[in-house]
Backbone bond lengths (Angstrom), bond angles and torsions (degrees), N, CA, C in turn:
res aa  C-N    CA-C-N  psi(-1)  N-CA   C-N-CA  omega(-1)  CA-C   N-CA-C  phi
1 M - - - 1.514 - - 1.516 106.20 -
2 A 1.318 113.53 133.31 1.450 118.45 -178.22 1.543 110.62 -72.56
3 V 1.256 115.18 141.15 1.482 120.94 178.09 1.526 108.14 -94.11
4 E 1.367 115.31 124.42 1.421 119.40 178.82 1.528 111.67 -68.06
5 A 1.313 114.93 133.50 1.447 120.82 178.21 1.519 111.95 -71.24
6 I 1.301 116.12 134.51 1.506 120.02 178.69 1.521 106.85 -90.11
7 S 1.331 113.96 121.06 1.486 119.41 179.98 1.472 111.37 -73.63
8 P 1.298 119.14 135.13 1.471 121.20 179.33 1.545 110.77 -66.80
9 P 1.285 117.33 151.83 1.484 122.19 -179.12 1.531 109.40 -64.05
10 T 1.318 113.06 135.94 1.474 118.40 179.50 1.544 108.85 -89.71
11 G 1.344 114.53 155.40 1.442 120.52 178.31 1.542 111.03 87.89
12 P 1.354 115.71 169.68 1.438 118.07 -177.75 1.546 111.72 -73.30
13 P 1.290 118.08 152.00 1.498 119.32 178.10 1.496 111.41 -61.80
14 P 1.350 115.53 151.30 1.476 117.93 178.95 1.518 112.15 -62.80
15 D 1.323 114.27 143.32 1.433 121.38 -178.94 1.550 108.45 -84.08
16 P 1.298 118.98 116.74 1.508 118.51 -179.28 1.501 113.41 -64.68
17 D 1.319 117.16 -32.95 1.486 118.96 177.50 1.512 112.36 -65.43
18 F 1.375 115.40 -38.01 1.429 118.79 179.80 1.558 110.59 -67.03
19 Q 1.296 115.78 -42.97 1.483 121.04 177.68 1.525 110.66 -63.43
20 M 1.327 117.74 -37.34 1.458 121.26 177.46 1.531 109.48 -64.02
21 G 1.341 116.47 -39.81 1.451 120.69 177.25 1.467 113.21 -61.50
22 L 1.359 116.55 -42.98 1.467 121.80 178.68 1.512 110.46 -62.79
23 D 1.332 115.88 -44.19 1.466 120.78 -179.83 1.545 110.12 -62.82
24 L 1.324 117.06 -39.20 1.456 119.54 177.91 1.531 112.77 -64.31
25 V 1.332 115.39 -45.10 1.479 120.44 177.60 1.512 109.87 -60.51
26 S 1.307 117.88 -43.11 1.491 121.71 179.68 1.544 109.30 -63.37
27 Y 1.319 116.96 -42.12 1.465 121.09 179.31 1.517 111.80 -62.25
28 Q 1.352 115.97 -43.38 1.466 121.63 179.97 1.519 110.94 -64.68
29 Q 1.343 116.36 -38.27 1.464 119.01 177.19 1.496 111.80 -65.86
30 R 1.299 118.45 -40.99 1.475 122.44 176.81 1.512 111.28 -63.34
31 Q 1.336 117.00 -36.85 1.469 120.08 179.38 1.536 110.04 -69.83
32 R 1.338 117.79 -39.57 1.485 120.32 177.27 1.522 110.37 -63.18
33 R 1.315 116.88 -43.85 1.485 119.32 179.86 1.498 110.03 -63.11
34 L 1.364 117.03 -41.14 1.473 120.55 179.90 1.502 109.64 -64.06
35 L 1.323 118.61 -41.30 1.437 121.73 179.66 1.534 111.44 -65.27
36 S 1.325 115.91 -39.43 1.481 121.05 177.15 1.518 110.43 -62.13
37 I 1.317 116.51 -40.69 1.468 120.47 -179.67 1.536 110.91 -65.84
38 K 1.355 115.49 -42.70 1.460 119.73 177.25 1.525 112.16 -61.76
39 I 1.353 116.90 -42.20 1.438 119.85 178.12 1.529 111.16 -64.14
40 A 1.297 117.46 -39.61 1.473 122.26 178.47 1.524 110.86 -62.26
41 I 1.359 114.41 -40.81 1.441 118.34 177.42 1.543 112.43 -63.13
42 V 1.320 116.62 -41.20 1.467 120.34 177.25 1.538 110.59 -62.80
43 W 1.328 117.64 -42.17 1.457 121.25 179.39 1.519 109.97 -63.30
44 L 1.310 117.73 -45.79 1.458 120.86 179.83 1.503 110.97 -62.81
45 F 1.336 118.20 -38.02 1.459 120.46 177.56 1.537 111.24 -63.32
46 L 1.372 116.69 -44.34 1.468 120.99 -179.85 1.521 109.05 -64.99
47 L 1.331 117.69 -42.77 1.483 118.77 179.89 1.507 111.30 -64.97
48 S 1.336 117.39 -35.62 1.479 120.28 177.89 1.514 111.16 -66.32
49 L 1.391 116.31 -35.74 1.467 119.35 175.92 1.530 110.80 -64.40
50 I 1.313 115.11 -44.06 1.487 119.68 179.72 1.533 110.91 -62.13
51 T 1.344 114.34 -44.23 1.496 119.09 179.51 1.520 110.20 -62.79
52 G 1.343 116.94 -42.70 1.468 118.99 177.11 1.501 113.30 -61.42
53 F 1.304 117.06 -39.41 1.475 119.69 177.54 1.521 111.77 -64.59
54 L 1.341 115.73 -41.45 1.438 119.44 -179.83 1.555 111.68 -65.66
55 L 1.319 114.98 -36.70 1.475 118.45 175.22 1.500 110.88 -65.62
56 L 1.344 116.70 -34.74 1.442 121.52 -179.34 1.527 112.00 -64.74
57 I 1.331 116.43 -35.29 1.498 120.54 -177.83 1.511 110.02 -93.90
58 E 1.384 118.62 13.94 1.424 123.22 179.45 1.495 113.86 59.68
59 F 1.329 115.34 47.95 1.471 121.97 175.72 1.509 108.64 -66.36
60 D 1.356 116.07 133.20 1.431 121.64 -176.29 1.543 111.80 -86.96
61 F 1.317 116.46 86.00 1.412 120.50 -178.27 1.540 112.54 -66.51
62 Q 1.304 116.58 -32.89 1.469 119.56 179.65 1.503 111.83 -65.18
63 Y 1.299 117.69 -35.85 1.490 120.33 176.76 1.516 110.38 -66.02
64 V 1.311 116.32 -38.30 1.479 117.87 177.88 1.519 109.81 -65.61
65 I 1.299 118.53 -43.19 1.469 121.93 -178.99 1.516 109.82 -64.08
66 D 1.337 118.52 -39.03 1.437 121.32 -177.39 1.535 113.25 -68.40
67 N 1.361 116.03 -30.25 1.458 120.17 -174.76 1.533 113.76 -110.03
68 A 1.332 117.47 -0.27 1.457 118.75 -175.29 1.518 112.34 -64.83
69 W 1.328 117.45 -44.48 1.484 119.71 -176.91 1.510 110.41 -62.86
70 Y 1.317 116.50 -41.04 1.516 119.57 -179.45 1.521 110.08 -62.43
71 V 1.333 118.11 -42.54 1.463 120.41 178.78 1.531 110.97 -67.82
72 I 1.303 116.86 -42.47 1.449 119.44 -179.94 1.501 111.13 -66.92
73 R 1.316 118.59 -43.70 1.461 121.86 -175.01 1.537 110.35 -66.11
74 E 1.311 117.49 -42.77 1.462 119.60 -177.54 1.505 113.24 -87.11
75 G 1.349 115.29 -41.16 1.451 118.35 -172.95 1.513 115.65 -85.36
76 A 1.327 117.40 -45.06 1.480 119.61 -177.99 1.492 111.38 -65.14
77 K 1.335 118.08 -32.46 1.456 120.96 178.97 1.513 110.89 -57.97
78 W 1.332 116.96 -49.81 1.485 117.83 -177.97 1.496 111.50 -74.80
79 T 1.320 119.30 -29.82 1.467 120.87 175.80 1.546 109.54 -59.76
80 I 1.337 116.41 -44.94 1.466 121.08 -178.00 1.508 110.95 -69.77
81 I 1.336 116.94 -42.95 1.469 120.50 -179.72 1.529 111.59 -62.46
82 I 1.337 114.01 -48.86 1.474 117.54 -178.97 1.511 110.82 -62.77
83 S 1.306 119.25 -39.63 1.488 122.07 -179.75 1.498 110.66 -67.60
84 L 1.331 120.00 -42.94 1.443 121.35 -177.38 1.527 111.48 -69.74
85 V 1.291 117.75 -41.74 1.499 119.47 177.44 1.526 109.81 -66.28
86 S 1.332 117.71 -42.23 1.462 120.33 -177.65 1.498 111.91 -65.87
87 I 1.359 117.58 -41.59 1.474 118.71 -177.96 1.530 110.38 -70.21
88 S 1.335 116.70 -28.53 1.507 119.46 177.10 1.561 109.91 -68.40
89 V 1.327 115.48 -46.64 1.476 117.43 -179.58 1.518 109.15 -68.55
90 A 1.328 117.72 -38.45 1.487 120.44 -179.95 1.532 110.83 -61.65
91 T 1.319 115.65 -37.17 1.501 120.53 179.13 1.496 109.62 -62.83
92 I 1.316 119.45 -42.87 1.464 123.88 178.44 1.526 109.12 -63.42
93 L 1.324 117.20 -47.42 1.439 122.22 179.50 1.540 110.42 -61.74
94 A 1.322 117.81 -41.01 1.421 120.87 -178.67 1.495 112.88 -67.17
95 L 1.350 116.36 -38.19 1.469 119.66 176.18 1.497 112.98 -63.86
96 C 1.351 115.64 -44.89 1.470 120.63 175.34 1.493 111.75 -60.78
97 G 1.370 116.28 -45.00 1.443 119.30 179.70 1.518 112.11 -63.95
98 A 1.341 118.67 -39.19 1.443 121.35 -179.89 1.530 111.67 -65.94
99 L 1.328 115.50 -40.47 1.490 118.74 176.96 1.509 109.88 -65.76
100 G 1.336 117.36 -34.04 1.456 119.50 177.98 1.530 110.69 -67.97
101 R 1.341 115.13 -40.73 1.504 120.21 178.40 1.525 110.84 -62.76
102 L 1.288 116.42 -33.79 1.464 121.50 -178.05 1.531 112.17 -85.95
103 S 1.267 116.81 -10.16 1.452 120.94 -175.97 1.527 110.60 -76.90
104 K 1.347 115.67 155.82 1.453 120.49 173.85 1.527 112.99 -97.41
105 N 1.344 112.93 4.86 1.480 117.98 178.01 1.535 110.09 -82.64
106 S 1.318 116.26 128.66 1.471 120.44 -174.24 1.525 111.45 -66.01
107 I 1.305 118.92 -33.28 1.469 123.53 179.42 1.532 108.44 -66.94
108 A 1.352 116.60 -47.96 1.469 119.18 179.79 1.495 111.43 -63.49
109 L 1.342 116.11 -42.22 1.480 118.88 178.78 1.530 111.98 -64.33
110 G 1.333 117.20 -40.02 1.449 120.80 179.59 1.509 113.37 -64.86
111 L 1.395 114.14 -45.97 1.455 117.86 -178.31 1.532 111.15 -65.60
112 S 1.346 117.45 -45.70 1.454 119.02 -178.16 1.525 111.24 -67.63
113 G 1.321 119.11 -38.87 1.440 122.40 178.06 1.507 111.49 -63.41
114 F 1.340 117.74 -43.90 1.456 121.59 179.73 1.507 109.67 -64.60
115 Y 1.293 118.98 -44.32 1.468 124.09 -179.23 1.543 110.05 -59.86
116 I 1.317 117.27 -48.35 1.466 120.92 -179.92 1.542 110.75 -63.00
117 S 1.312 115.53 -45.84 1.474 119.09 -176.24 1.504 110.89 -64.59
118 L 1.346 116.71 -40.83 1.476 119.95 -176.51 1.495 110.72 -68.37
119 F 1.321 119.38 -50.15 1.471 120.22 -172.22 1.510 113.11 -82.99
120 R 1.325 118.50 -18.87 1.490 119.37 171.70 1.518 111.13 -84.96
121 G 1.316 116.99 -20.09 1.458 121.16 -177.84 1.469 117.40 -95.89
122 T 1.361 118.67 2.04 1.439 123.10 179.32 1.532 109.62 -126.51
123 P 1.313 117.79 148.64 1.504 119.85 -178.14 1.518 111.07 -68.26
124 L 1.328 116.04 145.98 1.447 123.04 178.80 1.525 111.45 -60.54
125 L 1.344 116.36 -38.30 1.466 117.90 -179.59 1.538 111.59 -64.36
126 I 1.350 116.88 -39.38 1.448 119.01 176.28 1.512 112.05 -62.95
127 Q 1.322 115.78 -39.13 1.478 120.25 179.68 1.544 109.01 -64.13
128 I 1.309 118.78 -38.58 1.454 122.13 178.48 1.572 109.15 -64.36
129 F 1.299 117.18 -42.49 1.475 119.96 179.56 1.517 110.86 -64.51
130 V 1.361 116.51 -43.98 1.446 120.36 -179.29 1.564 111.06 -61.53
131 I 1.311 115.44 -42.44 1.454 120.04 -177.11 1.533 111.59 -72.06
132 Y 1.315 115.18 -44.31 1.467 118.67 -174.29 1.534 112.24 -80.62
133 L 1.341 118.13 -37.22 1.455 121.99 -178.23 1.511 115.07 -104.86
134 G 1.305 115.50 -28.96 1.515 117.70 -178.64 1.525 112.45 -84.72
135 L 1.352 119.20 -41.93 1.447 117.51 -175.72 1.536 112.36 -64.94
136 P 1.330 123.14 -35.98 1.444 120.27 172.12 1.521 114.24 -55.91
137 Q 1.310 115.71 -33.14 1.475 117.95 176.85 1.540 111.62 -64.40
138 V 1.347 115.04 -38.34 1.489 120.39 174.83 1.491 110.33 -65.87
139 G 1.344 116.66 -43.06 1.453 120.03 179.92 1.522 112.81 -64.41
140 K 1.289 118.03 -37.97 1.489 122.59 176.81 1.493 110.26 -63.54
141 A 1.346 117.11 -42.49 1.465 120.89 -178.76 1.538 109.36 -65.19
142 L 1.316 118.73 -41.56 1.475 122.36 178.45 1.517 110.29 -64.76
143 T 1.343 115.99 -41.46 1.478 118.45 -178.94 1.501 110.93 -63.76
144 L 1.368 118.68 -43.38 1.453 121.93 178.76 1.540 110.23 -64.70
145 M 1.303 116.71 -41.66 1.440 121.92 178.24 1.546 111.85 -59.98
146 G 1.348 113.71 -42.82 1.472 117.70 179.40 1.500 111.80 -66.43
147 A 1.381 116.26 -37.33 1.472 119.03 179.35 1.529 111.61 -69.91
148 S 1.325 118.96 -38.33 1.444 122.03 -178.31 1.525 112.57 -74.76
149 Q 1.343 116.87 -33.87 1.443 121.40 -177.50 1.488 114.12 -94.33
150 G 1.316 117.02 0.01 1.474 120.76 178.46 1.527 110.82 70.77
151 M 1.326 120.91 31.69 1.449 125.26 179.54 1.506 107.92 -116.79
152 P 1.323 118.44 89.82 1.454 121.48 -176.12 1.573 113.17 -61.41
153 F 1.311 117.32 -28.20 1.448 118.70 -178.43 1.503 111.67 -63.87
154 L 1.357 116.52 -27.37 1.450 118.27 177.66 1.530 111.57 -69.12
155 S 1.322 114.31 -34.83 1.504 119.35 175.51 1.517 110.76 -66.06
156 T 1.332 116.07 -36.31 1.496 118.57 176.85 1.500 110.36 -67.84
157 V 1.332 116.67 -44.04 1.474 118.51 179.23 1.522 110.86 -64.57
158 G 1.332 117.18 -36.34 1.451 120.76 178.34 1.520 113.11 -62.12
159 G 1.351 115.47 -31.25 1.445 117.14 176.85 1.486 115.11 -69.09
160 W 1.368 115.55 -22.92 1.462 118.28 177.31 1.497 113.71 -67.80
161 F 1.335 117.43 -24.09 1.429 122.25 -178.38 1.526 114.36 -80.39
162 I 1.317 116.98 -9.24 1.449 122.17 -178.61 1.549 105.62 -96.88
163 L 1.308 116.23 105.14 1.436 123.51 -174.86 1.524 112.98 -108.40
164 S 1.306 116.32 149.25 1.480 120.94 173.38 1.514 110.04 -72.85
165 P 1.342 119.54 163.85 1.434 120.65 178.47 1.549 114.80 -55.96
166 I 1.333 114.81 -40.72 1.480 117.61 -179.96 1.540 109.43 -67.59
167 Q 1.294 116.74 -45.98 1.469 119.40 177.59 1.551 112.91 -58.16
168 S 1.333 115.11 -40.70 1.438 120.23 178.73 1.545 110.40 -65.04
169 G 1.322 115.65 -44.86 1.474 118.15 178.89 1.531 113.69 -63.47
170 V 1.314 116.64 -43.15 1.479 118.36 177.45 1.489 110.76 -64.42
171 L 1.339 119.98 -42.19 1.462 121.51 -179.71 1.534 111.63 -63.56
172 A 1.342 116.61 -42.20 1.460 119.76 -179.78 1.503 112.65 -65.87
173 L 1.341 117.84 -45.01 1.447 122.12 179.16 1.517 110.43 -65.34
174 S 1.321 117.65 -40.31 1.475 122.08 -178.44 1.528 109.32 -64.29
175 L 1.326 117.32 -47.62 1.452 118.50 -176.60 1.523 111.53 -67.00
176 N 1.343 115.49 -40.27 1.482 119.19 -177.84 1.505 110.30 -67.88
177 Y 1.292 118.60 -48.89 1.481 120.31 -177.05 1.524 111.57 -75.43
178 G 1.322 117.32 -26.60 1.439 120.12 175.98 1.517 111.20 -62.00
179 A 1.350 115.66 -37.49 1.466 119.97 179.88 1.558 110.76 -67.66
180 Y 1.318 116.44 -41.97 1.470 117.72 176.26 1.519 113.35 -67.64
181 M 1.299 115.29 -41.16 1.491 121.21 -178.23 1.553 111.58 -69.79
182 T 1.342 116.18 -21.88 1.480 117.74 178.49 1.534 111.56 -58.66
183 E 1.343 116.59 -41.08 1.471 119.73 178.85 1.531 110.46 -69.47
184 I 1.337 118.12 -31.03 1.413 121.70 177.85 1.567 109.64 -65.80
185 F 1.335 116.47 -45.63 1.446 121.05 179.86 1.561 109.18 -66.28
186 R 1.282 115.99 -40.04 1.465 119.48 -178.26 1.540 110.62 -63.98
187 A 1.312 116.95 -43.81 1.463 121.14 178.55 1.518 110.37 -66.60
188 G 1.342 117.95 -37.62 1.462 119.32 179.75 1.509 110.46 -66.27
189 I 1.316 117.24 -42.74 1.458 120.80 -179.56 1.505 111.93 -63.81
190 Q 1.361 115.03 -41.99 1.443 120.31 -178.34 1.513 112.74 -71.52
191 S 1.338 117.14 -19.39 1.441 119.84 -178.79 1.558 113.10 -74.94
192 I 1.347 115.47 -16.14 1.466 118.19 176.23 1.537 109.75 -73.53
193 H 1.295 114.04 133.68 1.462 119.08 -173.46 1.551 110.22 -60.71
194 H 1.310 115.47 143.84 1.480 120.82 -177.77 1.516 112.21 -63.83
195 G 1.324 115.53 -23.01 1.453 117.79 176.81 1.514 114.05 -62.55
196 Q 1.350 117.60 -24.25 1.437 120.71 175.39 1.525 110.39 -65.40
197 H 1.357 117.94 -41.12 1.444 121.81 175.37 1.518 111.21 -59.71
198 E 1.332 115.07 -47.04 1.465 119.09 -177.14 1.508 110.78 -64.22
199 A 1.315 118.19 -40.15 1.461 121.93 178.64 1.533 110.78 -62.07
200 A 1.339 116.46 -42.90 1.414 120.47 -179.76 1.527 111.60 -64.77
201 I 1.322 116.96 -41.56 1.444 121.55 -179.87 1.540 109.94 -65.53
202 S 1.323 116.34 -38.22 1.498 120.21 178.85 1.490 109.79 -64.70
203 L 1.347 119.94 -27.72 1.442 122.56 177.45 1.518 113.90 -84.29
204 G 1.329 116.54 0.03 1.465 121.25 177.87 1.505 116.28 87.46
205 L 1.359 117.76 13.81 1.440 118.88 178.34 1.505 111.80 -79.59
206 T 1.327 115.71 144.95 1.460 119.47 176.04 1.515 109.71 -76.75
207 R 1.331 117.10 175.83 1.462 121.36 -177.66 1.508 110.47 -64.20
208 S 1.378 116.03 -44.04 1.448 119.47 179.48 1.519 111.81 -64.29
209 Q 1.326 116.51 -40.61 1.457 120.30 178.72 1.550 111.52 -66.64
210 T 1.326 115.74 -35.52 1.475 120.13 177.15 1.524 110.79 -63.35
211 I 1.339 114.80 -45.85 1.489 117.78 -179.54 1.540 110.54 -66.23
212 R 1.318 117.11 -44.90 1.401 120.95 -174.90 1.557 114.74 -70.75
213 R 1.341 116.06 -39.45 1.447 119.45 -171.48 1.558 112.42 -102.19
214 V 1.320 117.46 -20.47 1.453 118.20 -174.14 1.532 111.63 -116.85
215 I 1.334 117.68 -49.54 1.430 120.17 -171.03 1.542 112.28 -80.76
216 L 1.341 115.86 -51.65 1.492 119.03 -177.15 1.533 114.00 -59.34
217 P 1.372 118.54 -43.20 1.480 116.28 -179.16 1.540 112.31 -59.68
218 Q 1.347 116.85 -32.97 1.474 118.74 178.76 1.544 110.27 -80.97
219 A 1.316 116.36 -33.46 1.500 117.59 -178.50 1.508 111.81 -71.10
220 V 1.369 116.59 -31.55 1.469 118.86 -178.69 1.515 110.74 -60.20
221 R 1.308 117.90 -39.59 1.453 122.08 179.42 1.542 110.68 -59.12
222 I 1.307 114.74 -32.90 1.497 119.80 -177.66 1.528 112.19 -79.51
223 I 1.334 115.02 -38.37 1.472 118.67 -173.55 1.466 114.70 -91.62
224 I 1.359 119.87 -5.82 1.446 122.13 -179.62 1.543 112.22 -57.96
225 P 1.332 119.74 -45.22 1.488 118.53 178.15 1.511 112.83 -58.06
226 D 1.356 117.95 -41.76 1.446 121.07 -179.27 1.555 111.26 -69.11
227 I 1.310 116.77 -37.39 1.467 118.45 176.23 1.507 109.92 -65.05
228 G 1.346 117.71 -40.18 1.467 120.08 176.14 1.530 111.25 -60.34
229 N 1.297 118.64 -42.24 1.482 119.93 177.49 1.488 111.59 -64.30
230 Q 1.344 118.48 -38.17 1.455 121.64 178.76 1.549 109.21 -65.15
231 F 1.317 116.34 -40.55 1.494 119.09 179.11 1.501 112.08 -65.09
232 I 1.346 116.96 -37.80 1.466 120.64 176.13 1.535 111.11 -63.78
233 A 1.327 114.77 -41.91 1.479 118.58 178.53 1.547 109.87 -67.03
234 M 1.325 116.55 -37.84 1.483 119.37 -178.92 1.496 111.27 -65.95
235 Q 1.291 119.40 -35.02 1.483 121.22 178.15 1.561 110.33 -59.45
236 K 1.335 114.76 -37.76 1.474 119.16 179.05 1.565 110.49 -75.70
237 D 1.328 115.78 -39.68 1.460 118.57 -178.64 1.503 111.36 -72.38
238 S 1.342 117.57 -17.84 1.487 120.76 178.34 1.532 110.14 -61.65
239 S 1.360 116.54 -18.39 1.445 119.40 178.61 1.529 111.93 -62.10
240 L 1.360 116.45 -22.72 1.487 118.66 179.33 1.540 113.47 -66.35
241 V 1.330 117.44 -21.81 1.470 118.06 -178.83 1.521 108.91 -73.94
242 S 1.293 118.29 -7.24 1.511 119.57 177.02 1.510 112.32 -63.54
243 I 1.337 116.12 -24.52 1.488 119.22 179.49 1.522 111.92 -66.71
244 M 1.341 117.23 -15.84 1.449 121.06 177.96 1.531 111.71 -97.86
245 G 1.319 116.81 4.61 1.445 120.27 -179.39 1.507 117.99 85.80
246 V 1.319 115.40 14.40 1.463 119.40 176.91 1.524 109.04 -72.78
247 W 1.306 115.78 132.52 1.453 120.41 -173.96 1.535 111.95 -80.05
248 E 1.315 118.41 61.64 1.419 120.87 175.65 1.534 108.94 -99.38
249 L 1.351 119.01 -170.48 1.449 120.80 -169.47 1.504 114.23 -59.49
250 T 1.348 116.48 -45.79 1.496 118.77 -177.06 1.537 110.37 -64.95
251 Y 1.332 115.77 -41.31 1.470 118.33 -178.01 1.523 110.37 -65.76
252 M 1.322 117.92 -41.78 1.470 121.19 -179.98 1.511 110.66 -65.41
253 A 1.314 117.44 -42.22 1.466 121.60 177.87 1.507 111.62 -62.73
254 N 1.318 116.26 -44.89 1.461 121.75 -178.92 1.531 110.52 -64.71
255 R 1.300 114.74 -38.85 1.502 119.43 -177.24 1.526 109.01 -64.02
256 L 1.359 117.14 -49.22 1.487 118.24 179.02 1.501 111.91 -67.85
257 A 1.320 117.84 -36.79 1.466 120.49 -179.63 1.509 112.57 -60.52
258 R 1.353 115.15 -42.64 1.464 118.07 179.43 1.560 112.75 -72.02
259 K 1.334 115.20 -29.29 1.461 118.04 -178.26 1.513 111.98 -71.38
260 D 1.329 115.73 -41.36 1.483 120.21 -173.74 1.543 112.38 -114.74
261 I 1.288 117.88 12.84 1.464 123.36 -177.66 1.568 111.50 48.29
262 K 1.302 114.01 52.54 1.464 120.58 178.67 1.523 108.87 -124.37
263 F 1.330 116.66 64.53 1.449 120.51 -172.54 1.552 111.14 -71.77
264 M 1.313 116.67 -45.90 1.475 118.38 -179.35 1.534 110.15 -61.57
265 E 1.338 117.28 -45.05 1.460 119.91 -177.89 1.526 112.69 -61.74
266 M 1.313 116.23 -47.22 1.457 119.27 -173.55 1.543 113.09 -74.72
267 F 1.349 115.42 -39.63 1.476 116.76 -178.60 1.512 110.52 -74.22
268 L 1.329 118.92 -29.68 1.475 119.58 174.16 1.544 111.87 -70.81
269 L 1.353 114.89 -32.03 1.448 118.01 173.95 1.520 111.03 -67.10
270 A 1.343 117.82 -42.76 1.435 120.17 176.50 1.556 111.59 -61.90
271 A 1.343 115.39 -43.37 1.451 119.45 177.33 1.534 111.90 -58.55
272 A 1.340 115.34 -43.44 1.464 119.01 178.28 1.534 113.31 -61.68
273 M 1.327 114.67 -37.36 1.478 120.11 178.85 1.533 111.25 -66.89
274 Y 1.341 115.76 -43.57 1.465 118.06 175.56 1.507 111.81 -63.28
275 W 1.300 116.36 -40.33 1.487 120.63 178.25 1.515 108.35 -62.68
276 L 1.255 119.83 -44.55 1.491 121.82 179.42 1.497 112.54 -62.44
277 L 1.348 115.76 -42.76 1.493 119.77 176.80 1.509 111.12 -62.04
278 T 1.332 118.66 -42.70 1.471 118.54 178.57 1.529 111.96 -65.48
279 I 1.323 118.75 -36.64 1.468 121.07 177.84 1.520 109.90 -63.93
280 I 1.311 117.54 -45.06 1.454 120.65 178.95 1.552 110.93 -63.58
281 S 1.334 115.38 -43.86 1.455 119.11 178.98 1.485 113.47 -60.94
282 A 1.346 116.51 -42.57 1.455 122.34 178.76 1.503 110.84 -65.01
283 W 1.328 118.91 -36.44 1.444 122.50 178.41 1.554 110.08 -68.38
284 L 1.285 117.45 -45.03 1.482 121.95 179.04 1.530 110.24 -64.79
285 E 1.347 116.92 -39.84 1.444 120.96 177.06 1.518 110.87 -62.92
286 G 1.325 118.49 -38.71 1.431 121.43 178.41 1.517 110.96 -65.57
287 L 1.332 117.25 -41.58 1.454 119.95 178.30 1.527 110.66 -62.71
288 L 1.343 117.88 -43.16 1.463 120.13 178.80 1.485 112.56 -65.07
289 E 1.354 117.41 -39.75 1.433 120.16 177.75 1.517 112.28 -64.87
290 K 1.327 117.27 -38.72 1.463 121.74 177.56 1.504 110.74 -65.33
291 R 1.301 115.36 -42.92 1.482 120.88 179.93 1.527 111.10 -61.56
292 L 1.325 115.04 -45.63 1.493 118.56 178.56 1.498 113.00 -64.63
293 S 1.321 115.58 -37.12 1.419 121.78 179.32 1.518 111.21 -65.20
294 Q 1.316 118.83 -42.68 1.450 122.78 178.37 1.515 111.46 -67.64
295 A 1.357 117.15 -36.69 1.423 119.18 178.93 1.547 111.25 -68.74
296 Y 1.313 115.17 -34.67 1.469 119.59 177.77 1.493 112.00 -68.26
297 E 1.375 116.87 -36.19 1.460 121.53 -178.13 1.523 109.80 -68.83
298 R 1.358 116.79 -35.35 1.467 120.27 178.15 1.481 111.23 -67.40
């Protein structure tokens, strides 16, 4: 009987180093998955301990379930809106402040330095009180002055100082966080190598074109994580606007808690909502950071 010939394998022999690399990557992935599972187990254990404690003190879960949607629908909406608008305005203020700090103009340096020192050196709650309760006093004085002096434009300007609670909250959060974020923008811009400036100048770009087209696109990738952290902190600090009667999460929880004497139930619900918002924000910030990093690598 004829023996069939065995054909030799086609193609180059497998690279042992390449296979070793694949095995190492697979092992690292399994280790990361195992670590994630262990962390999830720890979280579940801690949550079960908290749930057991709440059951022990006769926590009214049914009351939370019955009122959760009302608090989320009315409160979370304004918390998100106020935070998004405030972080947008704060970003613009921070960029202007950072450019002022990097400027060689004495006026720009003085204005930006005074702004940062003032709003970083005073409590946010005091700033809210000054804007919401103090500015109307200035507006009233200007309105009376305009009426007595026959200058109607002063009355118009005075009306600009009388702000609604939401406007006051957005302005206070924007000014406060803009001062902190100014240093973040300044550090991000200064982290770009000076050779980038020199290359842009050699191509004939002006200073404004260099900042807009060369420096800022690279600096944004660096400062995105810090801006995300500031936004997460702002969502929690937005609870301070509840003192002005803004219907955000803290105000809604406090309102129901006082009505039905359910303080533990409502404030834990509000805390859980803030926690959930920060988790979602951190996840979205991570996706954006990864996207920018991949675009930069390409």
